[in-house]
N, C-alpha and C positions, 0 to 999 in steps of 0.2 A: 748607497750601493757602491759609488765610486771609491769611497774611503775603505769599504770592506774589501773591494778588489785589490786596492793598494796594499792593504795589510797582508792579504793572501799571497801577494807577489813576493813578499819577503820570506815565505816558507819554501825551502828548497824541496825538490823531489826526494832527496835523501832523508830529510827530516820527516816527510810524510810517510815514506816507506818504513822508517824506524818506528813510527807510531802505530802502524797498522800490521806489520809483519807478524807480530805475536798474538794477534786477535784471532780467536777460533769461534766457530759457529755456536758452540755450547757455552761460551763465556757470557757472563752477565752483561746485558746491554742497558737495562733500565729497571728501576724499582718504581712502580706506580701504586700509590696508596688508594685502597678502596675508600668509599665514602664514610664508612663507619656507622651507617644508619641502623645496622642491626647488631652493633657491638663496637668495640674499639677498632679504629682504622688498622688495616693490615697491609703491609707492603708486598705486592705481587711482583715476584722476580721474573722478568722477561729476558730471554736470551737473544743473541743475534740470530740464532736459528729461528726462533719464534717469529721475529719480524721479517727476516729475509725469505725464509721458506714459505711462510704464509703469503707474502706478497707474490712470490713466484707462482704459487698454486692459483691464486686469484687471477693473475694475469693470463696464465696459460689454460685456464678452464674455459672452454668455448661457450659455456652457458653464462659465465659471469665476467669475463675479461674484456668484452668489447669496448667498454668505456675508456680503457687505457690503450687501445690499439690505434696505431697511426699517430698523427700530429694532434696531441691533446693538450688542454690547458685546465688546470684546477685552481680554483680560488678557495683558500682555506680560511674559514671564518670562525671555526671552533677553536677553543684553547688547546694548545698542544699538550697540556697536562692531562687531557682526556685521551684514553687509549684509542678511541675512534679516530680522532684527528692525527694521532701519532702514526697509526697504521696507514692512514691515507697519505701522509707525507712520505713515508718510506716507500709505499707502493708507487707514488708519483716519481720519486727518485729512481726507483728500480725500472720503471717502464719508460722513463724519458719524458714524462709530462712536464710542461712548463708550470712552475708553481708561483702563485701570487698569494700574498698574505694581507688580510685586513682584520682589524680588531674592533672596529667601531661600527655598530649597526646603523648609526646615523648617516654614514657615508657609503653604506652597502650598495645602494642603487647606483650612485656615481661610480663606485668601484667596478660593479658589474658592467656598466656601459664602457668603461675604459679598458678593462682587462679582457672582457669577452670570453669567459670560461666555457669549456665544453662539458665539464662535469664538476659537481660540488657535493661534498658530504655535509649534511645538515641534520639537526635534531628536529623532531616534529614541531616544536614550538615556533621555529623559524618559518616552517610552511604555513602554520596557522596565522602568524603575524603578517606575512606577505598577503595572504588572502583577506584577513580582517582589515588590514590597513587600506587595501584597495576598496573594500566594501564600505567602510565608514567614511572614506574621503569623498565619496560621490553622493550626489543629491539629485532629486527629480528624475528626469528621463535617463540620465547617465546611470543612476543606481538601478533603474528598471532594466536597462540594457545589460548592465554588468551581471545582475542576478539571473537574467534570462540566459545569457551566454554561459554562465557557470553551470546552470541546469543542463544545457545542451552538452557541455563538455563532459559532465558526469554521465549523461546518457550515452555519449559516444564511447567512453571508457568501459562502461558496463556492457555495451553491445560488442565491443572488441573482444571482451572476455567470453561472451556468449556465442561467438561464432561470426560476428560481422554485423555492421549497421545496415538498416533498411534504406531504401532510396530516399524516403522523406527525411530521415535523420541526417543523411549525407547533405541534403540541400540546406537544412537548418544549420548544420555545422559550418558549411561554407559561408553562410551569412554571418554567423557568430564569429567565425575566425577573421573575417574581413573587418567587422565592426569593432571587436573587442579583443579576442584572444591573440591575434597577431600582434597587437600593440603591447599586450602584457609580455609576450615573448621578447619583444624588442627591449622592454624595460629590464629584462633579465640578461641583457647583453646581446641577444640576437643569435648566439651560437650555442646556447646551453642545450644539451641533448639528454644528459643523464643527471639525475639527482639521487644520492644515496641517503636513505633515512635510517637513523639508528639512535640508540640511547634512551628511547622511550617509545610509547605506542603512537603510531601514525593511524589516526582514525580513517576508516575506509572512505568516508565522505570527502575528506581533504585529499586523500590519495587519488581517488577517482578524478577529482578536479584537475590536479596537476598532470595526471596521465592524459586526461582529455585535452589538456592544454597543448599536448604534443610532446611531452617529455617522457622518457623512460624512467619510471620510479622503481628503484631497487631497494627493497627493505632488507634489513639485516637483523640478526639476533646474536648477541654474544655478551661477553663479560670482560672485565679487565684480565681475569685469569685465563681466558681463551684468546687473548690478543685480539679483542674486538670480535667481529662476526665469525661465527662457526657455521652458521647456515644463512641463506639469503634467497631472495626471489630472483630467478633467472631473468634474462632479458626477454625471453619469449615464454608464452604459456603461463603468465602470471595469474595468481588468484589473490585479489585484493582482500586484505583482512588476515592473510597468512604471512609467515616469514619464510616461506619457501622450503628449501631442502639443503642438505649439507654441501658445503663448498669442497672442491677437490682437496684431499688430504685430511678431511675432517669427518667425524661421525657423531651421531647422537642416538640415544634410545630413551624411551619413556619407561621408568621404573614401575613396579607394581602399585605404588602409592600415587602415581601420576607425575612424579618429579622427573624433569629432564636431566639426563646425564650426558656429558660431552667428553670427547677426546679428539686428539689430532695434532697437527703440526704446530698449532698456536698454543697448545696447553703449557701453562707456566711451569716454572721450576720449583714452585712452592712459595710460601710466605717467608719473608725476611725474618730470621731469628724467631720463628714461630712454628716449630716442627709439630707440636700438638694440634695447632689450628689447621695445618696442612693435612694431617692425618684425618681430621674430622670431615674433610670435604673430598678426599680421594678414596675410591672404592674399586679395588682391582683394576687400577689404571683409568677409571672413569671419574670425571669431576662432577660432583653433585652441585648443580647450579642453584638450587633453592627455588626454581621456577616450576610451575605446573603447566603441563601442556598435553596436547593430543596430536595424533597424526591422522589426517584425512586425505585420502587419495594421494599420498606421498608428500603432502605439504604439512608443515608444522604450524599449529596454532597455539599461542601462549594464552593460558587461561587465568593466570594469576600467580601470586607468591605462596609458597608452601606455608610460611609462618605468618601470613598476612590476613588470614580469615578472621572476621569479627563474629563472635558468638554472642547473640543477644540473650537476654534473660529468658526469653521464650524458647531458647534452644535452636533458633533459626540461624543458619550460617550465612554470612554476607561476605561477598568478595568486593571490597571497597574500590578496587581499580575501576570497575564499571561506572560507579557513580562519580569518581574523581575525573575520569576521562570525559564524562558528560558535562560536568561543571567547567572543565578547562576549555571546552569547545566554545564557550561564550567569549566574544571578542574583548570584553573588558576585564576578564578574569585571567590572571597570570598563573595561579597555581591553587590547588585545593588539597585538603586532607580530610578524609571521612573518619569519624570516631563513633564509638557506641558499644564497644565490647563490654558485656555484662549488663547493659541497659536494655530497656524495652523498646528503644527507638535509636535511629542513627542521626547524627548531626554532621555538618560540614563546616570547616573553617576555610575561608578563601582569602586570597590576596588579590588586590586590584592591579591591573597592568598600567604602569606609569606612562607607557608610550601610547597605548591605544585609548586610554580613559578620556583624554580631552576630546577626541573626535567622537567617541561614543556619547559623551554628555551633550555635545552640540547636535548630534543626530536625534537625540530625544528631547530637544528644547530645554535642556537643563543648564543652569549657569556654570561658569568655570569654578572649580574647587580643587583643593589639593587632596591627596590620598586620604589623609586622616579625616577630613571633613566629609568626603564622599563615602567613607566606610560606615559612617553613622547616620547618613542622610536617608530619611525614610523614603523620599521620592526615588532616590537611586536604588534602594533595596527593592521597592515595589516594581520599578522598571526592569530591574534585573530578572526577577522571578515573580510573576503574578501569584496572588495568594494561593490559588488552588495548586499551582505547580510546585510551590515551596512545600506544601504538605505532601505532595506525591513523591518528591525527589529527596530533599534533605533540608534540615535547618541551616540557615546561613548565619554564622556568628559575626558579630561586629568586629571591626578592626580597632586600630589605635591602641588605647590602654586596656582594651577588653581582652587582649591576649593573642590577637592575630597579627603576625609580623608583616610589615610592609616590605615590598621588594627593595633590595635584591635578596632579602632573607628567604629561605625556602624551608618548608616543613615536610619531612619525609617520615613515613613509617617504615619503609624498607625499599631498597632499590628495585625498580622494575625495569628490566633491560630488554623486554621483548615487545611484541606487537600482536594485536589481534585479540578479540574476545569471543569466546564460544559459550553458547547457552547450554549445549548438551554436555553430559558427563564425559570426562576425558577417557580416551581409550588407553588402558593401562597395560603394562607389561609388554609393550610393543617391541618387536625385534629391532636391532640397530639399523639405522639409515646411514649409509655411507656415501660420501662424495666420490668423485673420480680418483684414480690412483695418484699418489703424491709424486711431485716432480723430482727428478734426479738432479740435485744441486751441482754435481760434478759437471754434467753436461751444460747446465746453465752458467756455471762459472766460466767455461770455455767460450760460450756465446757472448757473455758480458765482456770478457777480456778482448775478444775480437772487435766488439762494437766500440769499446773504449778507445781503440786505436783509429777509429774512423772520425775525421773532423766533423763537427756539427754543421 
C-alpha cells in the first residue's frame, strides 16, 4: 500500500483532471462477459451511468441503503470480474465505505477478525461453507450445542417474520446467544451487521440461520445485463425465500409465459459487437432475463430457468434447480447438475468439496482419502445418501474418470441468478413492479463535490 501511495503521489491534479474531464455518464465503463453456459459468451456493455446511478439509487433508497449509511467497512471476497463484486466496490467508493480486499478463503477468518467489516457481499456457497465448516469441526457436546443453537436461531428468525418471538423462545435464544451464537458473531469480526447474498439461490434454511444469528440478510436478484441486483429484500419486513421487490430506479414484470422482464438505471447498453443478440433479449425497452418467477404479496419468487426444464419420456416436466439445491445443501458436496431430458428418470452428477470433505470423513469415522478415491468409495456414497433416499432424490454418478469433474471445475446447464423456489404455478402476466423514483444525479454531483472538499 505504501508503494501504491508513492506512485499516486507522482500523478498531478492536472493529469488527473485531464484523464477524467472528457468522461461522460453514458460512456462505456466496462465489458463483462457472461458465462456462456447457454451459448457463446457475450460481452455486456456497462456504462458509467449504470454503475454510478445504480449505486446512488441503492444508497438513497431508505429500504435498502442502510448498510452503507454512516461509518461502514466492507470486506470484498468475491472476484471483481463478477458484476456483483464490481457494483459492491463502486457502491462502497460512492458511499465512503472503507474497503478491504481478500482473495484467499483460507485466511478469511483471520481477515474478518483483523478488518472487522460492517457489511459483506457473498454468494450462497460461502454462507453454506461457514455453517458447514462450523458444524463438521465440532464433536460431542459441542456439536450438540451448536446444532441446538442453530435450531433456536432459525426459530427466532421465523418468529421475527411472523410477528415476534414468544417469551420461551426469547429465553432459549438468550442462552444460545451466550453459549454459541455470540462467539460465532465474534469469529465474523464482531462488527458485521449486513450480509448481501447474490449470484445463486440462498436456501431459506441457511438464510434463517444467519438472520437468527443477528445479521440482516439482504438477498438480491439480477444479472450482468442489469448491473447486478435489480430487486432485493429490504432491511425490514423481509420474507425469506423471496428476493424482495425492485430497488429505486428499477422495475420488473412477469410476462404471460412466466418470464421475468426487467428495466431500470442498471440496464446495460447492449452486447459488444452483437446487435442481433441484443435484439433477442430486448422487448419494448424490457430485458428478458430468461428466469421464471411469480409475485406474491409484492415479493418476487424465482421459480427456475425458462430453458432449463427437463422433459422426461413420460411427459413429466422437472425443474432441476430444486433437486440441485437440495444436493448442494450437503456439507461434502460442492456442486451438482441434474440430467434426464428424454429419459424415464433423472440422475445427478456431483462434485465433492475439497475444503469440507476431510472434516466430513472424520465425522463419519472414514479414513482420509483424496477426491478421486472418495468419489468411487462405496462407504462414502452410502454415507452421503442412504439407499432409500438415493432412490427418492436422484442417482449419484461417480467421479474421477467416470465423467464428473473435480473442483474447481463447475458444470452448469444454465445460469441461475435468483433465489427462492415456489411449488405453486407462477402468477403470470403480472403488472410491472417499480421501485422508488430514480435519483437526480445533478443534485448528487453537487453533494459529492461538496463532500470531496471536506477532509476525511
